[in-house]
N, C-alpha and C positions, 0 to 999 in steps of 0.2 A: 523618417523617424517616427512620425505619427502612426504609421501603419504597424510598426513594431509594438508600440504601446497598446494599440487596439487589439492586436493579436494576443498580447500578454493578458489583458483584461478578460478577453473571451476564454482563453485557455484556463485562467484561474477560476472563473465562474464554472466552466464545464467540469474541471477536475473536482471542484468543491461539491457540486451537485451530484456527480457520479459517486464520489466517495461517501456522501451522505446516504445515497440509495443503497450502496454496497454494505454500509454499516447496518442499515435496517434489515437487509436480507440476511446478514450474519446473525443478528439478534433474533429475528422471528422464524427463520427457517434453518439455516446451515448449522447453527449451534446445536440443534437436536442430533445431528449426525457426526459431529466432531468430538474430539476428546474432552471438550469442556462438559460433555454429557457423561457423568460418571457411570451410568448404567450401560454397559457394553452391549447387552442383548437389545436394549431399547434403541441404541445407535444403529445397529444392523437392521433392526425391524423398520426404523424410520426411513433409512436410505432405500430399502427394498420396496416398501409400500408407497413411498412418495418420490419415486424416481424422477418424474417430470418436474416437480417443484424443486428437487435437489439440483438437477442440472440447470434449470432456469435461474435459480438463485445464484449460481456461480457466474452467470453472464455479466452482471454489474461489476464483478471483480475483474473479469476479462477486460471490460471497457475501462475500468479504473487504471489498469496497467498502461494502456495506450494513452489515456488522458493525462496521467502523470508524466509520461515521456514527452507528450506534446507540451505540457506545462514547462518542463525543464528546458526544452528547446526554445520556447518562446521567451522564457526568463533569460536564458543565455543570450539570445539575439538582442533583447532590449537593453541588457546591462553590459554588453561587451564594449565599454567606452574606452578602455585602455588595454594594452597588450597583456599585462599580467592578469587582470581580471578575466579577460577573454580566454586565456589559456586554462585557468582554473574552471571556468564555466563550461568550456568544451569538454574537459575531463568529466565534469558532473553529468553532462548529457550522454557521454559514452558509457559511463557506469550505469546510468538509468536504462540505457538501451540493452545492456547485457542483463540487467536485472529483469527486464520484461521477458526475456527468453526463458530464464529460470522460473519466473512467476507463472507464465502461461503453461509451461511444462507440468508444474505441480498442479495447477488448476485442471489441466486436462486429465491428469491421473485421478483427481478427486471426482471429476464430472463423469468420466466414462468407465474407468476401471474399478473404482470402489463400489459402485452399485452391483457389479457382477460378483465381486468378492464377498459382498455382504449377503449374497444369497446362499453362501455355504453354511455348513453346520457350525454351531458354536464351538464344538470341540476341534474344528479345523480353522480356528481364527488366527493362527500364527501368521499366515500369509497376509491377511487383512491388516494386521497390526504392523507388519514389516513394511508393506507398501505405504501405509498411512504415515509411518515414521519417515520414510524417504520423502514423501510429498511435503511434510512439515519442514524438513530440513532444507528442501529446495526453495520453498517460498518464505518460510519463517526465518531461516538463517541466512542463506546465500542471497536471495533476491532482496529481502528486507534490509540486510546489511549494506548492500550496494545502494539502495534507495536512501538509506540513512546517511551514508557518506555524501551522496549527491546533495541531499538537503542541507547537510552541514556546510558544504562548500558554498551553496547558493546563499544561505543565511549569513555566513561569516563574511563573504566578499561584499555583501551589500548592507552590512550592519550600520554603516553611517549614512545610508541612503534613506531608509524607512524609519518610521516612528519606533520607539523602543518596544512598544507592545507587540509589534509585528515580529521583531527580532526575538522577543521572548516566546512567542508562539512557535517560531521556527526552532528555537531551542527545545521547546516541549516536544516537538515532533522527533527531534534527534534523541531525546531522552527515552521517549516511548519506543522508538525504533530500536534503540540499543537494548532495552528491556525485552522486547519481543525476540530479538536474536539470541539473547542470553537464555530466555525461556525455552526456545527451540533447542538450543544446544544441550541444556541440562534436563530437558524433557519435563519441565514444570508446568503443569496445567494451570494452577492458580496464577503464576507469573504471566503466562500467555494470555489468560483471560483479562487480567487487570491492565496489562500493558496495551492490549488491543482496545480496551475500554477507554484508555487515555488517548490512544492514537487518533481515533475518529474525530473527537472535538478539537484536538490539537491541530490536525492537518486542515480541517475545515476552517478553523480560526485563521491559520496562516494564509491559506489560499484566499479566503474572503478578504483579509486585510490587504493583500496585494491587489486583489481585484478592485478594491475601492481606492487604493493609494496610487496605482499606476496611471500616469507617470508621477513619481514623487515631486513635490513642490520645488525642491532645489534643482531638479533636472528640467522640469517644465518651464521654470523661469529662465 
């Protein structure tokens, strides 16, 4: 049992650190080439002229997908103390695994296809926008919705185990994730921007809390 809690603490720390790095890469680099940049010509120019930085800045998000899957798996392993909770947590891990597939597919499109499309003329931008929209739906809607459901399951099934503030942090992740999915569906750039701005501190807070609290006192005793 001790090994399961050690694994969970390590997984929580790793996921938290990687998500923090990914958030910084989004703020300082990727944001220039995403739809949060209202200047379309500047978006295409940035992706074309900073291709190495563009591709490199997606790598933390690739790692974040694997890190969150590892976190969910470790969380499920540590908290599967009864049959009902074990079943729900197994479902959460499966959903997260499916989410990773959609997430990496979208990020692969952003990393390798978008730089080539960005080299086209501005009057031939329809393909760029169409492919970009597909990538947003893959990661922002499908993958993110699955991650959100998995987080809701993990947080809800352990709400009596952890301190209230950790449960509130988990709820904040679910709220931010729901807003991101909604923003992707309705194609609202402001909603995507602000919900992503909420997501990073929320998920870092949740994972940091679990890293410090695992194993919870009532279980450790």
